[in-house]
MIFI-193133 format. One record per residue (C-alpha): residue number from 1; chain; x, y negated, z. Coordinates in nm, 3 decimals. Each point is the difference from the previous one (the first is absolute). Last residue first. Layout:
// MIFI-193133
+-----+-------+---------+---------+---------+
!   n ! chain !       u !       v !       w !
+-----+-------+---------+---------+---------+
! NUM !     A !       X !       Y !       Z !
...
+-----+-------+---------+---------+---------+
END
This chain:
// MIFI-193133
+-----+-------+---------+---------+---------+
!   n ! chain !       u !       v !       w !
+-----+-------+---------+---------+---------+
! 356 !     A !   1.542 !   0.521 !   2.177 !
! 355 !     A !  -0.350 !  -0.138 !   0.047 !
! 354 !     A !  -0.070 !   0.030 !  -0.372 !
! 353 !     A !   0.094 !   0.368 !   0.008 !
! 352 !     A !  -0.219 !   0.060 !   0.303 !
! 351 !     A !  -0.294 !  -0.180 !  -0.159 !
! 350 !     A !   0.043 !   0.207 !  -0.317 !
! 349 !     A !  -0.002 !   0.318 !   0.209 !
! 348 !     A !  -0.315 !  -0.113 !   0.180 !
! 347 !     A !  -0.182 !  -0.044 !  -0.329 !
! 346 !     A !   0.119 !   0.342 !  -0.110 !
! 345 !     A !  -0.125 !   0.148 !   0.328 !
! 344 !     A !  -0.340 !  -0.151 !  -0.076 !
! 343 !     A !   0.016 !   0.157 !  -0.347 !
! 342 !     A !   0.084 !   0.344 !   0.139 !
! 341 !     A !  -0.157 !   0.199 !  -0.283 !
! 340 !     A !  -0.109 !  -0.177 !  -0.318 !
! 339 !     A !   0.297 !   0.117 !  -0.204 !
! 338 !     A !   0.037 !   0.344 !   0.154 !
! 337 !     A !  -0.222 !   0.234 !  -0.201 !
! 336 !     A !   0.190 !   0.328 !  -0.003 !
! 335 !     A !   0.245 !   0.166 !  -0.238 !
! 334 !     A !   0.334 !   0.118 !   0.136 !
! 333 !     A !   0.303 !  -0.022 !  -0.229 !
! 332 !     A !   0.243 !   0.291 !  -0.003 !
! 331 !     A !   0.107 !   0.090 !  -0.353 !
! 330 !     A !  -0.241 !  -0.209 !  -0.210 !
! 329 !     A !   0.079 !  -0.298 !   0.223 !
! 328 !     A !   0.375 !   0.051 !  -0.035 !
! 327 !     A !  -0.027 !   0.027 !  -0.378 !
! 326 !     A !  -0.205 !  -0.318 !  -0.022 !
! 325 !     A !   0.244 !  -0.177 !   0.231 !
! 324 !     A !   0.296 !   0.096 !  -0.220 !
! 323 !     A !  -0.185 !  -0.103 !  -0.318 !
! 322 !     A !  -0.071 !  -0.352 !   0.122 !
! 321 !     A !  -0.348 !  -0.060 !   0.138 !
! 320 !     A !  -0.309 !  -0.203 !  -0.090 !
! 319 !     A !  -0.281 !   0.047 !   0.250 !
! 318 !     A !  -0.346 !  -0.106 !  -0.116 !
! 317 !     A !  -0.311 !  -0.074 !   0.204 !
! 316 !     A !  -0.377 !   0.049 !  -0.021 !
! 315 !     A !  -0.004 !   0.247 !   0.289 !
! 314 !     A !   0.272 !   0.035 !   0.265 !
! 313 !     A !   0.351 !   0.125 !   0.061 !
! 312 !     A !   0.242 !  -0.256 !   0.143 !
! 311 !     A !   0.177 !   0.192 !   0.279 !
! 310 !     A !   0.091 !   0.300 !  -0.217 !
! 309 !     A !   0.156 !  -0.204 !  -0.280 !
! 308 !     A !   0.198 !  -0.237 !   0.219 !
! 307 !     A !   0.142 !   0.282 !   0.210 !
! 306 !     A !   0.094 !   0.225 !  -0.293 !
! 305 !     A !   0.374 !   0.010 !   0.073 !
! 304 !     A !  -0.054 !   0.012 !   0.377 !
! 303 !     A !   0.185 !  -0.295 !   0.154 !
! 302 !     A !   0.354 !  -0.002 !   0.141 !
! 301 !     A !   0.142 !  -0.027 !  -0.352 !
! 300 !     A !  -0.153 !  -0.352 !  -0.029 !
! 299 !     A !  -0.085 !  -0.089 !  -0.362 !
! 298 !     A !  -0.303 !   0.226 !  -0.029 !
! 297 !     A !  -0.167 !  -0.011 !  -0.341 !
! 296 !     A !  -0.335 !  -0.177 !   0.006 !
! 295 !     A !   0.110 !  -0.313 !  -0.186 !
! 294 !     A !  -0.349 !  -0.052 !  -0.138 !
! 293 !     A !  -0.338 !   0.074 !   0.156 !
! 292 !     A !  -0.272 !  -0.100 !  -0.245 !
! 291 !     A !  -0.318 !  -0.152 !   0.140 !
! 290 !     A !  -0.289 !   0.037 !  -0.241 !
! 289 !     A !  -0.170 !  -0.298 !  -0.161 !
! 288 !     A !  -0.361 !   0.115 !   0.007 !
! 287 !     A !  -0.163 !   0.068 !  -0.334 !
! 286 !     A !  -0.271 !  -0.213 !  -0.156 !
! 285 !     A !  -0.324 !   0.165 !  -0.114 !
! 284 !     A !  -0.232 !  -0.300 !   0.018 !
! 283 !     A !  -0.122 !   0.112 !   0.342 !
! 282 !     A !   0.361 !   0.001 !   0.117 !
! 281 !     A !   0.020 !  -0.357 !  -0.125 !
! 280 !     A !  -0.303 !  -0.102 !   0.202 !
! 279 !     A !   0.130 !   0.171 !   0.314 !
! 278 !     A !   0.354 !  -0.140 !  -0.011 !
! 277 !     A !  -0.045 !  -0.297 !   0.234 !
! 276 !     A !  -0.266 !   0.190 !   0.193 !
! 275 !     A !   0.228 !   0.254 !   0.161 !
! 274 !     A !   0.157 !   0.337 !  -0.081 !
! 273 !     A !   0.261 !  -0.153 !  -0.227 !
! 272 !     A !   0.113 !  -0.264 !   0.247 !
! 271 !     A !  -0.044 !   0.186 !   0.329 !
! 270 !     A !   0.137 !   0.328 !  -0.130 !
! 269 !     A !   0.303 !  -0.166 !  -0.157 !
! 268 !     A !   0.063 !  -0.193 !   0.324 !
! 267 !     A !   0.020 !   0.332 !   0.188 !
! 266 !     A !   0.237 !   0.123 !  -0.269 !
! 265 !     A !   0.223 !  -0.303 !   0.060 !
! 264 !     A !  -0.008 !   0.075 !   0.373 !
! 263 !     A !   0.113 !   0.357 !  -0.065 !
! 262 !     A !   0.278 !  -0.127 !  -0.228 !
! 261 !     A !   0.139 !  -0.232 !   0.268 !
! 260 !     A !  -0.010 !   0.275 !   0.262 !
! 259 !     A !   0.189 !   0.232 !  -0.235 !
! 258 !     A !   0.268 !  -0.260 !  -0.065 !
! 257 !     A !   0.035 !  -0.137 !   0.354 !
! 256 !     A !   0.047 !   0.319 !   0.199 !
! 255 !     A !   0.351 !   0.123 !  -0.081 !
! 254 !     A !   0.166 !  -0.196 !   0.279 !
! 253 !     A !  -0.216 !  -0.127 !   0.287 !
! 252 !     A !   0.185 !   0.207 !   0.261 !
! 251 !     A !   0.323 !  -0.180 !  -0.091 !
! 250 !     A !  -0.162 !  -0.339 !   0.060 !
! 249 !     A !  -0.143 !   0.102 !   0.336 !
! 248 !     A !   0.337 !   0.134 !   0.114 !
! 247 !     A !   0.172 !  -0.319 !  -0.108 !
! 246 !     A !   0.243 !   0.006 !  -0.292 !
! 245 !     A !  -0.110 !  -0.316 !  -0.179 !
! 244 !     A !   0.231 !   0.093 !  -0.286 !
! 243 !     A !  -0.163 !   0.341 !  -0.020 !
! 242 !     A !  -0.343 !  -0.168 !  -0.010 !
! 241 !     A !   0.112 !  -0.222 !  -0.287 !
! 240 !     A !   0.126 !   0.301 !  -0.195 !
! 239 !     A !  -0.321 !   0.184 !   0.083 !
! 238 !     A !  -0.207 !  -0.280 !  -0.155 !
! 237 !     A !   0.190 !  -0.002 !  -0.330 !
! 236 !     A !   0.016 !   0.374 !  -0.058 !
! 235 !     A !  -0.346 !   0.049 !   0.151 !
! 234 !     A !  -0.152 !  -0.238 !  -0.255 !
! 233 !     A !   0.201 !   0.160 !  -0.281 !
! 232 !     A !  -0.166 !   0.330 !   0.090 !
! 231 !     A !  -0.347 !  -0.126 !  -0.094 !
! 230 !     A !  -0.054 !  -0.230 !  -0.295 !
! 229 !     A !  -0.368 !  -0.062 !  -0.072 !
! 228 !     A !  -0.095 !   0.026 !  -0.365 !
! 227 !     A !  -0.351 !  -0.132 !  -0.069 !
! 226 !     A !  -0.160 !   0.205 !  -0.276 !
! 225 !     A !  -0.216 !  -0.122 !  -0.285 !
! 224 !     A !  -0.244 !   0.131 !  -0.258 !
! 223 !     A !  -0.234 !  -0.169 !  -0.248 !
! 222 !     A !  -0.229 !   0.249 !  -0.176 !
! 221 !     A !  -0.322 !  -0.081 !   0.190 !
! 220 !     A !   0.029 !  -0.377 !  -0.022 !
! 219 !     A !  -0.169 !  -0.045 !  -0.339 !
! 218 !     A !  -0.045 !  -0.357 !  -0.117 !
! 217 !     A !  -0.307 !  -0.220 !   0.059 !
! 216 !     A !   0.205 !  -0.312 !   0.061 !
! 215 !     A !  -0.104 !   0.019 !   0.366 !
! 214 !     A !   0.144 !   0.351 !   0.016 !
! 213 !     A !   0.342 !  -0.118 !  -0.118 !
! 212 !     A !   0.012 !  -0.281 !   0.252 !
! 211 !     A !  -0.115 !   0.245 !   0.267 !
! 210 !     A !   0.271 !   0.249 !  -0.093 !
! 209 !     A !   0.268 !  -0.266 !   0.028 !
! 208 !     A !  -0.136 !  -0.119 !   0.334 !
! 207 !     A !  -0.006 !   0.357 !   0.133 !
! 206 !     A !   0.361 !   0.057 !  -0.103 !
! 205 !     A !   0.104 !  -0.330 !   0.157 !
! 204 !     A !  -0.188 !   0.108 !   0.314 !
! 203 !     A !   0.201 !   0.319 !   0.024 !
! 202 !     A !   0.325 !  -0.191 !  -0.053 !
! 201 !     A !  -0.082 !  -0.252 !   0.273 !
! 200 !     A !  -0.083 !   0.283 !   0.240 !
! 199 !     A !   0.328 !   0.174 !  -0.083 !
! 198 !     A !   0.194 !  -0.320 !   0.068 !
! 197 !     A !  -0.146 !  -0.019 !   0.351 !
! 196 !     A !   0.057 !   0.372 !   0.056 !
! 195 !     A !   0.372 !  -0.044 !  -0.060 !
! 194 !     A !   0.270 !   0.163 !  -0.216 !
! 193 !     A !  -0.129 !  -0.018 !  -0.355 !
! 192 !     A !   0.250 !   0.032 !  -0.284 !
! 191 !     A !  -0.241 !   0.118 !  -0.270 !
! 190 !     A !  -0.338 !  -0.069 !  -0.152 !
! 189 !     A !  -0.066 !   0.277 !  -0.253 !
! 188 !     A !  -0.230 !  -0.161 !  -0.254 !
! 187 !     A !  -0.234 !   0.126 !  -0.271 !
! 186 !     A !  -0.082 !  -0.272 !  -0.255 !
! 185 !     A !  -0.366 !  -0.093 !  -0.045 !
! 184 !     A !   0.068 !  -0.369 !  -0.063 !
! 183 !     A !  -0.151 !  -0.086 !   0.339 !
! 182 !     A !   0.255 !   0.242 !   0.146 !
! 181 !     A !   0.262 !  -0.205 !  -0.184 !
! 180 !     A !  -0.107 !  -0.325 !   0.164 !
! 179 !     A !  -0.042 !   0.132 !   0.354 !
! 178 !     A !   0.340 !   0.170 !  -0.009 !
! 177 !     A !   0.160 !  -0.321 !  -0.129 !
! 176 !     A !  -0.144 !  -0.182 !   0.301 !
! 175 !     A !   0.184 !   0.253 !   0.223 !
! 174 !     A !   0.330 !  -0.014 !  -0.190 !
! 173 !     A !   0.088 !  -0.364 !   0.058 !
! 172 !     A !  -0.016 !   0.022 !   0.378 !
! 171 !     A !   0.161 !   0.344 !  -0.030 !
! 170 !     A !  -0.187 !   0.331 !  -0.006 !
! 169 !     A !   0.210 !   0.141 !  -0.284 !
! 168 !     A !  -0.166 !   0.100 !  -0.330 !
! 167 !     A !   0.018 !   0.354 !  -0.138 !
! 166 !     A !  -0.196 !   0.055 !  -0.321 !
! 165 !     A !  -0.181 !   0.332 !   0.028 !
! 164 !     A !  -0.055 !   0.207 !  -0.313 !
! 163 !     A !  -0.265 !   0.269 !  -0.049 !
! 162 !     A !  -0.213 !  -0.188 !  -0.255 !
! 161 !     A !   0.278 !  -0.001 !  -0.263 !
! 160 !     A !   0.118 !  -0.285 !  -0.222 !
! 159 !     A !   0.365 !  -0.006 !   0.117 !
! 158 !     A !   0.064 !  -0.320 !  -0.196 !
! 157 !     A !  -0.323 !  -0.169 !   0.100 !
! 156 !     A !   0.041 !   0.074 !   0.370 !
! 155 !     A !   0.365 !  -0.109 !  -0.013 !
! 154 !     A !  -0.091 !  -0.332 !  -0.165 !
! 153 !     A !  -0.295 !  -0.068 !   0.230 !
! 152 !     A !   0.216 !   0.064 !   0.305 !
! 151 !     A !   0.271 !  -0.226 !  -0.144 !
! 150 !     A !  -0.241 !  -0.288 !  -0.055 !
! 149 !     A !  -0.147 !   0.033 !   0.348 !
! 148 !     A !   0.344 !   0.022 !   0.160 !
! 147 !     A !   0.124 !  -0.305 !  -0.190 !
! 146 !     A !  -0.306 !  -0.198 !   0.108 !
! 145 !     A !   0.050 !   0.092 !   0.364 !
! 144 !     A !   0.377 !  -0.049 !   0.012 !
! 143 !     A !   0.163 !   0.083 !   0.333 !
! 142 !     A !   0.045 !   0.374 !  -0.062 !
! 141 !     A !   0.085 !  -0.058 !  -0.367 !
! 140 !     A !   0.371 !   0.085 !   0.042 !
! 139 !     A !  -0.110 !   0.336 !   0.142 !
! 138 !     A !  -0.120 !   0.126 !  -0.341 !
! 137 !     A !  -0.363 !   0.114 !  -0.019 !
! 136 !     A !  -0.002 !   0.364 !   0.102 !
! 135 !     A !  -0.122 !   0.306 !  -0.185 !
! 134 !     A !  -0.231 !   0.254 !   0.161 !
! 133 !     A !  -0.123 !   0.336 !  -0.131 !
! 132 !     A !  -0.358 !   0.097 !   0.080 !
! 131 !     A !  -0.171 !   0.340 !   0.011 !
! 130 !     A !  -0.239 !  -0.079 !   0.283 !
! 129 !     A !  -0.349 !  -0.148 !   0.046 !
! 128 !     A !  -0.080 !  -0.032 !  -0.369 !
! 127 !     A !  -0.271 !   0.264 !  -0.026 !
! 126 !     A !   0.213 !   0.247 !   0.198 !
! 125 !     A !   0.027 !   0.249 !  -0.290 !
! 124 !     A !   0.076 !  -0.279 !  -0.248 !
! 123 !     A !   0.270 !  -0.161 !   0.211 !
! 122 !     A !   0.151 !   0.338 !   0.089 !
! 121 !     A !   0.006 !   0.093 !  -0.370 !
! 120 !     A !   0.171 !  -0.331 !  -0.076 !
! 119 !     A !   0.293 !   0.075 !   0.227 !
! 118 !     A !   0.227 !   0.127 !  -0.278 !
! 117 !     A !  -0.102 !  -0.298 !  -0.215 !
! 116 !     A !   0.066 !  -0.237 !   0.289 !
! 115 !     A !   0.351 !   0.143 !   0.029 !
! 114 !     A !   0.056 !  -0.070 !  -0.371 !
! 113 !     A !  -0.114 !  -0.359 !   0.044 !
! 112 !     A !   0.212 !  -0.045 !   0.311 !
! 111 !     A !   0.306 !   0.134 !  -0.182 !
! 110 !     A !  -0.046 !  -0.204 !  -0.318 !
! 109 !     A !  -0.092 !  -0.321 !   0.181 !
! 108 !     A !   0.290 !   0.027 !   0.245 !
! 107 !     A !   0.270 !   0.082 !  -0.255 !
! 106 !     A !  -0.104 !  -0.265 !  -0.252 !
! 105 !     A !  -0.052 !  -0.255 !   0.276 !
! 104 !     A !   0.347 !   0.060 !   0.140 !
! 103 !     A !   0.154 !  -0.041 !  -0.346 !
! 102 !     A !  -0.187 !  -0.326 !  -0.058 !
! 101 !     A !   0.111 !  -0.135 !   0.337 !
! 100 !     A !   0.363 !   0.098 !  -0.062 !
!  99 !     A !   0.017 !  -0.178 !  -0.337 !
!  98 !     A !  -0.079 !   0.151 !  -0.339 !
!  97 !     A !   0.242 !  -0.061 !  -0.287 !
!  96 !     A !  -0.076 !   0.311 !  -0.204 !
!  95 !     A !   0.339 !   0.143 !   0.098 !
!  94 !     A !  -0.098 !  -0.052 !   0.364 !
!  93 !     A !  -0.329 !   0.182 !  -0.056 !
!  92 !     A !   0.172 !   0.292 !  -0.170 !
!  91 !     A !   0.255 !   0.034 !   0.281 !
!  90 !     A !  -0.271 !  -0.017 !   0.266 !
!  89 !     A !  -0.198 !   0.274 !  -0.175 !
!  88 !     A !   0.306 !   0.223 !  -0.029 !
!  87 !     A !   0.098 !  -0.055 !   0.363 !
!  86 !     A !  -0.349 !   0.062 !   0.141 !
!  85 !     A !   0.057 !   0.318 !   0.197 !
!  84 !     A !   0.339 !  -0.125 !   0.123 !
!  83 !     A !  -0.079 !   0.041 !   0.371 !
!  82 !     A !   0.035 !  -0.376 !   0.058 !
!  81 !     A !  -0.315 !  -0.059 !  -0.207 !
!  80 !     A !  -0.202 !   0.203 !   0.250 !
!  79 !     A !   0.136 !  -0.197 !   0.295 !
!  78 !     A !  -0.095 !  -0.327 !  -0.169 !
!  77 !     A !  -0.344 !   0.143 !  -0.081 !
!  76 !     A !  -0.065 !   0.082 !   0.364 !
!  75 !     A !   0.114 !  -0.349 !   0.101 !
!  74 !     A !  -0.226 !  -0.161 !  -0.263 !
!  73 !     A !  -0.309 !   0.170 !   0.145 !
!  72 !     A !  -0.203 !   0.313 !  -0.063 !
!  71 !     A !  -0.314 !   0.161 !   0.138 !
!  70 !     A !  -0.164 !   0.323 !  -0.112 !
!  69 !     A !  -0.339 !   0.167 !   0.038 !
!  68 !     A !  -0.189 !   0.316 !   0.097 !
!  67 !     A !   0.268 !   0.249 !   0.106 !
!  66 !     A !  -0.175 !   0.329 !   0.079 !
!  65 !     A !   0.223 !   0.288 !  -0.111 !
!  64 !     A !  -0.125 !  -0.015 !  -0.360 !
!  63 !     A !   0.091 !  -0.370 !   0.004 !
!  62 !     A !   0.344 !   0.099 !   0.124 !
!  61 !     A !   0.033 !   0.242 !  -0.291 !
!  60 !     A !  -0.088 !  -0.273 !  -0.251 !
!  59 !     A !   0.252 !  -0.229 !   0.171 !
!  58 !     A !   0.269 !   0.265 !  -0.028 !
!  57 !     A !  -0.070 !   0.060 !  -0.371 !
!  56 !     A !   0.362 !  -0.067 !  -0.093 !
!  55 !     A !  -0.095 !  -0.305 !  -0.209 !
!  54 !     A !  -0.184 !  -0.182 !   0.279 !
!  53 !     A !   0.227 !   0.043 !   0.301 !
!  52 !     A !   0.300 !  -0.022 !  -0.234 !
!  51 !     A !  -0.098 !  -0.349 !  -0.116 !
!  50 !     A !  -0.011 !  -0.140 !   0.352 !
!  49 !     A !  -0.265 !  -0.073 !   0.258 !
!  48 !     A !  -0.045 !   0.004 !   0.374 !
!  47 !     A !  -0.252 !  -0.076 !   0.272 !
!  46 !     A !  -0.223 !   0.304 !  -0.050 !
!  45 !     A !  -0.366 !  -0.013 !   0.094 !
!  44 !     A !  -0.201 !   0.193 !   0.259 !
!  43 !     A !  -0.370 !  -0.097 !   0.011 !
!  42 !     A !  -0.176 !   0.012 !   0.335 !
!  41 !     A !  -0.356 !   0.133 !   0.004 !
!  40 !     A !   0.072 !   0.203 !   0.317 !
!  39 !     A !  -0.088 !   0.360 !  -0.086 !
!  38 !     A !   0.023 !   0.006 !  -0.380 !
!  37 !     A !   0.271 !  -0.266 !  -0.030 !
!  36 !     A !   0.233 !   0.126 !   0.268 !
!  35 !     A !  -0.088 !   0.357 !  -0.092 !
!  34 !     A !   0.123 !  -0.047 !  -0.357 !
!  33 !     A !   0.323 !  -0.152 !   0.132 !
!  32 !     A !   0.049 !   0.271 !   0.262 !
!  31 !     A !  -0.041 !   0.284 !  -0.249 !
!  30 !     A !  -0.246 !   0.256 !   0.138 !
!  29 !     A !  -0.278 !  -0.061 !  -0.255 !
!  28 !     A !   0.249 !  -0.022 !  -0.285 !
!  27 !     A !   0.156 !   0.333 !   0.094 !
!  26 !     A !  -0.346 !   0.154 !   0.026 !
!  25 !     A !  -0.093 !  -0.137 !  -0.342 !
!  24 !     A !   0.316 !   0.141 !  -0.155 !
!  23 !     A !  -0.062 !   0.338 !   0.162 !
!  22 !     A !  -0.363 !  -0.008 !  -0.115 !
!  21 !     A !   0.106 !  -0.082 !  -0.356 !
!  20 !     A !   0.248 !   0.287 !   0.004 !
!  19 !     A !  -0.274 !   0.234 !   0.124 !
!  18 !     A !  -0.233 !  -0.112 !  -0.279 !
!  17 !     A !   0.272 !   0.048 !  -0.260 !
!  16 !     A !   0.067 !   0.347 !   0.139 !
!  15 !     A !  -0.371 !   0.086 !  -0.012 !
!  14 !     A !  -0.020 !  -0.121 !  -0.361 !
!  13 !     A !   0.303 !   0.210 !  -0.090 !
!  12 !     A !  -0.164 !   0.304 !   0.163 !
!  11 !     A !  -0.324 !  -0.063 !  -0.190 !
!  10 !     A !   0.196 !  -0.031 !  -0.326 !
!   9 !     A !   0.179 !   0.329 !   0.071 !
!   8 !     A !  -0.331 !   0.171 !   0.087 !
!   7 !     A !  -0.161 !  -0.130 !  -0.321 !
!   6 !     A !   0.295 !   0.122 !  -0.208 !
!   5 !     A !  -0.023 !   0.342 !   0.165 !
!   4 !     A !  -0.373 !   0.017 !  -0.081 !
!   3 !     A !   0.061 !  -0.100 !  -0.362 !
!   2 !     A !   0.252 !   0.278 !  -0.036 !
!   1 !     A !   0.372 !  -0.066 !  -0.040 !
+-----+-------+---------+---------+---------+
END
């Protein structure tokens, strides 16, 4: 082969590589998850974890497709263990004399840590805005402030990664724990929120924790938090009561409470983090505590399968979805800013639900 032929072959290969890169880039640009973040500043996360998701490379592929974080909880892990993926590990732990709590912790810490490592590139590329994996403080501590604080510190230390969220429930005991661990510089995913009133208390606990940290002269710019607002479960409970009421007005109010509730929470988010009570901390580099929409799969078969995703799209938010909802949204989800649309109608919808 002459030198000229070799040059032409190399040029052709370079052109093919460039074309392949453009195809990949075009696919990424048109993927619904990438568009959701690029166009609307909403971060799609996955609400699922198991060992196969990590070891098979599925999570890595989902990150390529636009997933920007991961949430887990004890129920998800219980389902994963039931599949048999962890039988060898469980057997070894039992033979070593470990109890059920120790076995659960071994599974959860290993899987969440490995998931965080997969997501680390998102964390780095987003300067610490996304790329988190969440692990939950055990439910038996929900009414124990001191126990929750101690456990959050323990999990944070054991996982030893900057892109970890410690999940703490928004209970009477959990909210002061949130303030304390935020002051420690621990990232927190505040979970199990169903009302705007509780959300406002959670947001102010986050601000108080940051302020305590700032007043000690410590950095607030790397502390992150999300406030997880449960969506479809609200409709599940409210619609059941409306069905039992059975009046025409009650039946017409079905399917409205959850989205209306979330819209009003987002309105409160804008007022709190866009106002004076956060201004000094924002000036010090602090991050807003983003609203995270959880439980966004559709439980009612009469509803559109991506209803709760499409109707809650807006900037500075997160939507964590199970795999089925992610796939449905990629397939036929519509992307438009909806979260701050129809807020007055949302207020009216809540009044109608309360009246029935």
